[in-house]
N, C-alpha and C positions, 0 to 999 in steps of 0.2 A: 504494500500500500504506500503510494507516494503522495497522495493528496486526498483529502476528504473535506468537503464543504459542510458548513452547518446547514440545517434544514431551514429554508427560507421561503418566502412567499413567491409564487410563480410570477406575480406581477412585477417584481423587482428585477427578475433575471439574476444571473450569477456570473461572476468572474472568478476563475480558479487558476492561480499560478502553480506550476509544478516543474520539477526537474527530472529528466530521464537520464539514468546513468547506465542502464543495461544496454550493451551492444547486441545487435542481431537478435533481438527479442521483440515480441509484440507488446504494445501498450494498450490496455483495455480501459475504456471510459464507460462507466455505468451511470445512467440517469434514472433516478427514482422519483416517482410522483405518487401522490395519494389518490389517484383516480379510483373511483368505485362505481361500477356499472356505467362507465364512461370512457372516453379516450382523450388524450392530449398529444399535441404535436409540438416537437421542440426543434429549433434550428440552432446549430452550433458552429462557431468558427474558431479555429486553432491557429495561433500566431507564434512565431519564434521570438527570440530575444531582441531582434531588430524590428519587431512589429510587422514582419512580412507574413502574409497568409501561408500556412502550411497545408491546411485541410479545412474543408467545410462539409458538414453533413447534417442530415435531418433524421430524426428518429421519432417513432410513435410509441406511446405507452397506452395500452388498452387492457382494462381489467373488468371482467364481468363475473358475477356469481349469483347463484340461486340457493335454494335450501339444501340441495344435495349435489351441486356441481360448481366448478370454477373453470374459467377460460381466460387465457391471456396472462399478462404479468404487469405488475406495477413498476417494472424495471425494464429498461432498454439498454443495449450495449453496442459498442462498436470497437473494433480492434484496428490499430494502426501500427505500421512499422515506422518508428521515429528514431532518428539518430540521437545520440546523447546530446543534451542541451536543455536550455530553459524554454518553457512554453507557457502560454496563457490561453485558457479556454474560456470563451464567452458564450453563454448559452441562455436562450430565452424561449418561453412557451409562446407559440404563434397562434395556435388554435386549440379549442377544447369544446367538447360537446357531451351532453348526457344522452345516451341512447336507450336507457332502460328506466322503468319506473323505480323510484326509490334511489336512483343514482345521484352522484354529486360530481361536479367538475373538480379537477385537480386544483388544489389551492396551495400545496406545499411541494417543494422539490429539494433534492439533494444530489450531489455528484461525488463519485469516488473514482480515483484513477489508480490503476495497478500497472506495474511494469514487470517484465519477465514472463508474461503469459505465454503458454505454449499453444501452438496451433494443433488441433486434433485432426487436421486433414490427412496427414500421413498415417496416423493410427487407423482411421477408418479405411483408408486406401489399402493398407496391409491386411486388415480384417477381410475386406471384400476379396482381395487376391487369394488369401488362404482358403476362404470358403469356395471360391471358384475352382481352385486346385483340388480341394477335397471332393467337391461335387463331381469334378471330371473323373477322378479315380473311381468313385462310386458308380457313376454312369458307365464307365468302361467295364467294370466288373459285372454289372447287370447285363450289358449287351453281350459280353463274353459268355456268361452262363446261359443266356437265352439261345445263343448260337450253338453252344455245346449240347444243349438238350433238344435242339430242333431235330425232328425226325426220329427221336427215340420213343420208346413205348412208355416213358414215365408220365404220370398224371398226378396232378395235385388233388384230385378228388378222392 
């Protein structure tokens, strides 16, 4: 954890300075809002120490719930590959709407910034590759046994 803002009103927006020290790792920015049976849209701009824009992104927070179900999340995140240095994140809510009876618009927000986050892309890629290889061996064995038994007097009945 390299930065955590206080919980503030969404009307005021938020400026979060932070320093990235980890090289060749992802930086994750989490946006939390207290949306309840509603959604909120946030726009963010990230600048470096010279106040030059590094990235701009938009994220939505939408959270709905009923008596026995939940959908969505009160948190949105983005991951960026940032070189070490000083950064400033400016974030503000641009839209919000209540979509469900008993809901309320987001009134509070908080931002946390993590560094050194790992990407799970390679983990999932390796898992899919191993499943395909295992499935290939299984299919080959099934086809081999089917061909071996073809024309024999064996019956499963």
